C-alpha positions as CSV (number, residue, x, y, z in Angstrom):
1,X,4.3,13.9,-13.7
2,X,3.2,10.3,-13.4
3,X,1.7,9.3,-10.1
4,X,1.9,5.8,-8.5
5,X,-0.4,6.6,-5.6
6,X,-3.9,8.0,-5.5
7,X,-5.5,8.9,-2.1
8,X,-9.3,9.2,-1.7
9,X,-10.5,11.1,1.3
10,X,-13.8,12.5,2.7
11,X,-16.1,12.2,5.7
12,X,-18.0,8.9,6.4
13,X,-20.5,8.1,3.7
14,X,-19.1,10.6,1.1
15,X,-18.5,7.8,-1.4
16,X,-14.8,7.1,-0.9
17,X,-15.0,3.3,-1.5
18,X,-17.2,3.7,-4.6
19,X,-14.9,6.4,-6.1
20,X,-11.8,4.3,-5.3
21,X,-13.2,1.2,-7.0
22,X,-14.4,3.3,-10.0
23,X,-11.0,4.8,-10.4
24,X,-9.4,1.3,-10.2
25,X,-11.9,-0.1,-12.8
26,X,-11.3,2.8,-15.1
27,X,-7.5,2.6,-15.0
28,X,-7.6,-1.2,-15.4
29,X,-10.0,-0.9,-18.4
30,X,-7.4,1.5,-20.0
31,X,-4.6,-1.0,-19.6
32,X,-3.1,0.5,-16.5
33,X,-2.2,-2.0,-13.8
34,X,-4.0,-0.9,-10.6
35,X,-4.5,-2.1,-7.1
36,X,-7.3,-0.7,-4.9
37,X,-7.3,-0.9,-1.1
38,X,-10.4,0.0,1.0
39,X,-10.6,0.5,4.7
40,X,-10.4,-2.6,6.8
41,X,-8.6,-4.8,4.3
42,X,-5.2,-6.4,4.8
43,X,-3.5,-3.2,3.8
44,X,0.1,-2.2,3.1
45,X,-0.1,1.1,5.2
46,X,-3.3,1.2,7.2
47,X,-4.3,-0.8,10.3
48,X,-7.9,0.3,10.8
49,X,-10.0,-2.6,11.9
50,X,-7.0,-4.8,12.0
51,X,-5.5,-6.6,15.1
52,X,-1.7,-6.6,15.5
53,X,-0.8,-9.7,17.4
54,X,2.6,-11.2,18.4
55,X,3.2,-14.5,16.5
56,X,3.1,-16.7,19.6
57,X,-0.1,-15.1,20.8
58,X,-1.6,-15.5,17.3
59,X,-1.1,-19.2,17.2
60,X,-2.6,-19.6,20.7
61,X,-5.7,-17.9,19.4
62,X,-5.8,-20.2,16.4
63,X,-5.6,-23.2,18.7
64,X,-8.2,-21.9,21.2
65,X,-10.8,-21.1,18.6
66,X,-10.6,-23.9,16.0
67,X,-14.0,-23.0,14.4
68,X,-12.4,-19.7,13.2
69,X,-9.0,-21.1,12.1
70,X,-9.7,-20.9,8.4
71,X,-11.3,-17.5,8.5
72,X,-8.5,-16.0,10.6
73,X,-5.8,-17.5,8.4
74,X,-7.4,-16.2,5.2
75,X,-7.5,-12.7,6.7
76,X,-4.0,-12.6,8.1
77,X,-0.6,-11.5,6.9
78,X,2.7,-11.5,8.8
79,X,5.3,-8.9,9.2
80,X,8.1,-8.3,11.8
81,X,7.0,-11.2,14.0
82,X,3.5,-9.8,14.1
83,X,0.2,-11.2,12.7
84,X,-2.0,-8.6,11.1
85,X,-5.6,-9.8,11.2
86,X,-8.4,-8.1,9.3
87,X,-10.9,-9.4,11.9
88,X,-13.9,-7.4,10.7
89,X,-13.8,-9.1,7.3
90,X,-15.4,-12.3,8.6
91,X,-18.3,-13.0,10.9
92,X,-17.4,-13.6,14.5
93,X,-20.3,-14.9,16.6
94,X,-18.1,-15.4,19.7
95,X,-18.0,-12.1,21.7
96,X,-14.9,-13.2,23.6
97,X,-12.9,-13.7,20.4
98,X,-14.1,-10.4,18.9
99,X,-13.2,-8.5,22.0
100,X,-9.8,-10.2,22.1
101,X,-9.0,-9.3,18.5
102,X,-10.4,-5.7,19.0
103,X,-8.2,-5.2,22.1
104,X,-5.1,-5.8,19.9
105,X,-5.8,-3.0,17.4
106,X,-3.2,-0.3,17.2
107,X,-5.7,2.5,17.4
108,X,-7.7,4.0,20.3
109,X,-4.5,4.8,22.2
110,X,-3.7,1.2,22.9
111,X,0.0,2.1,22.3
112,X,1.9,5.4,22.9
113,X,2.4,7.9,20.2
114,X,6.1,7.0,19.8
115,X,5.1,3.4,18.9
116,X,2.2,4.5,16.8
117,X,4.2,7.0,14.8
118,X,7.2,4.8,14.2
119,X,5.0,1.9,13.1
120,X,3.2,3.9,10.5
121,X,6.2,5.8,9.3
122,X,8.0,2.5,8.7
123,X,4.9,0.9,7.0
124,X,4.5,3.9,4.6
125,X,8.2,3.9,3.9
126,X,8.4,0.2,3.1
127,X,5.3,0.5,0.9
128,X,6.9,3.4,-1.0
129,X,10.1,1.5,-1.6
130,X,8.2,-1.5,-3.1
131,X,5.7,0.6,-5.1
132,X,8.5,2.7,-6.6
133,X,9.8,-0.3,-8.4
134,X,6.4,-1.6,-9.6
135,X,4.7,-0.6,-12.9
136,X,1.4,-0.1,-11.0
137,X,-0.9,2.6,-9.6
138,X,-2.2,2.1,-6.0
139,X,-5.4,3.6,-4.8
140,X,-5.9,4.1,-1.1
141,X,-9.4,4.8,0.3
142,X,-9.3,6.2,3.9
143,X,-5.6,5.6,4.7
144,X,-4.2,9.0,5.3
145,X,-6.3,11.7,7.0
146,X,-9.3,10.3,8.8
147,X,-8.0,7.5,10.9
148,X,-4.7,9.1,11.7
149,X,-6.2,12.5,12.6
150,X,-8.9,11.0,14.8
151,X,-6.3,9.0,16.7
152,X,-4.0,12.0,17.2
153,X,-6.8,14.4,18.3
154,X,-9.1,12.1,20.2
155,X,-6.7,9.7,21.9
156,X,-3.4,11.5,22.0
157,X,-4.8,15.0,22.6
158,X,-2.0,16.3,20.3
159,X,-1.6,20.0,19.5
160,X,-2.0,21.2,15.9
161,X,1.7,21.9,15.4
162,X,2.8,18.4,16.2
163,X,-0.1,16.9,14.3
164,X,1.0,18.8,11.2
165,X,4.6,17.8,11.7
166,X,3.7,14.1,11.9
167,X,1.2,14.2,9.0
168,X,3.8,15.9,6.7
169,X,6.4,13.3,7.7
170,X,4.0,10.6,6.9
171,X,3.2,11.9,3.4
172,X,6.9,12.6,2.8
173,X,7.6,8.9,2.9
174,X,5.7,8.5,-0.4
175,X,6.9,11.7,-2.1
176,X,8.7,9.7,-4.8
177,X,5.4,8.2,-5.8
178,X,4.1,11.6,-6.8
179,X,0.8,11.1,-4.8
180,X,-2.4,12.7,-5.7
181,X,-5.2,13.3,-3.2
182,X,-8.9,13.7,-4.0
183,X,-11.1,15.0,-1.2
184,X,-14.9,14.4,-1.6
185,X,-16.4,17.5,-0.1
186,X,-19.8,17.6,1.5
187,X,-21.3,21.2,1.6
188,X,-23.7,20.4,4.5
189,X,-21.9,18.1,6.9
190,X,-24.6,17.9,9.6
191,X,-27.3,17.0,7.1
192,X,-25.1,14.5,5.4
193,X,-24.3,12.8,8.7
194,X,-28.1,12.6,9.5
195,X,-28.7,11.0,6.1
196,X,-25.9,8.4,6.6
197,X,-27.1,7.6,10.2
198,X,-30.6,6.9,8.8
199,X,-29.2,4.5,6.2
200,X,-26.7,2.7,8.4
201,X,-29.0,0.7,10.6
202,X,-29.0,-2.9,11.8
203,X,-31.6,-5.6,11.1
204,X,-33.8,-4.1,13.8
205,X,-33.7,-0.7,12.2
206,X,-31.6,0.7,15.0
207,X,-29.0,3.4,14.2
208,X,-26.1,1.2,15.0
209,X,-23.5,3.2,13.1
210,X,-24.4,6.4,14.9
211,X,-24.3,4.8,18.3
212,X,-20.8,3.5,17.6
213,X,-19.7,6.9,16.5
214,X,-21.1,8.4,19.7
215,X,-19.5,5.7,21.9
216,X,-16.1,6.2,20.1
217,X,-16.2,9.9,20.7
218,X,-17.3,9.6,24.3
219,X,-14.5,7.2,25.0
220,X,-11.8,9.4,23.6
221,X,-9.3,11.1,25.9
222,X,-10.1,14.5,24.5
223,X,-13.8,14.3,25.5
224,X,-13.1,12.5,28.9
């Protein structure tokens, strides 16, 4: 069975990006055409850290913030009259602009589940149709489990039965690609998170990543 899709999964800091890149380099070195997508990129199926903006609104932002025009354009692609902007891939020193782009993300329950699920099922289905006809292996880091499950549990408060139904429907869209998933297991999760929190600090040594995780959790509908 020849796969055209490799999924790399694991908790934060488990080495997903590194493993994904290593797999891509190994396959390419052995003459196999490979494309690797990591979290936050302009991505064929994932929208984590990407703003989804109606075309007319997008061009008004471009006009209002001329200093960021080039950076925004370089990190944008268009689909279905929507601009997808990978806004965390360039430096934004204007808080107003960052908040504006962040407010247009598809995650954190900014849209209902019907819109959320139909959008992702369509994206995954379209990707599968295109990938099936390409002589290429695609590697996805953090595109299937983590972001999707966090959204369904934290912000849609969905029961396990419906979560399973949706996740199976999502992976079924790429069945013809014979996907393979690697899960990078961490035997001691609490100790691992402590280590990652100590490493992911800002210029002042503050545990910025941990604070963001706590804030994200506290703002979820499940916790509230």
